[in-house]
C-alpha positions, -999 to 999 in steps of 0.1 A, spaced: 0 0 0 14 34 -10 7 64 12 7 98 -4 26 124 16 14 160 14 37 189 16 29 216 43 13 239 18 -10 211 5 -21 201 40 -37 235 46 -56 235 13 -94 231 14 -107 204 -8 -142 194 -19 -135 157 -24 -115 129 -7 -105 99 -27 -97 67 -8 -88 35 -26 -106 10 -3 -89 -20 -20 -56 -9 -4 -70 -9 32 -61 -41 51 -90 -60 65 -79 -55 102 -77 -17 96 -112 -17 80 -126 -37 109 -111 -14 135 -124 17 117 -159 2 114 -159 -7 151 -146 28 161 -173 44 139 -201 24 155 -187 33 190 -188 70 181 -223 68 167 -236 49 198 -219 75 220 -236 104 201 -270 87 203 -266 81 241 -261 119 247 -292 140 254 -301 156 221 -277 133 203 -303 119 179 -315 153 170 -279 166 164 -271 136 142 -304 140 122 -296 178 117 -261 170 104 -275 143 81 -302 167 68 -276 195 62 -253 171 43 -282 160 21 -293 195 15 -258 205 5 -257 176 -20 -291 185 -34 -280 221 -39 -252 210 -62 
């Protein structure tokens, strides 16, 4: 797996797209990322107002895509 290194000027650039070649992600890394993501989502949902905050973020993301 090759990792692209960014120069300091590129790290601070804002981008609209992220490209990830998922075929290059080892299975154990994928599984760890999936487990961490689920833990994060469950933690958000356990917080008071968490469901509403998550729903608002989802709606904003969808509205942004629809506007394009």
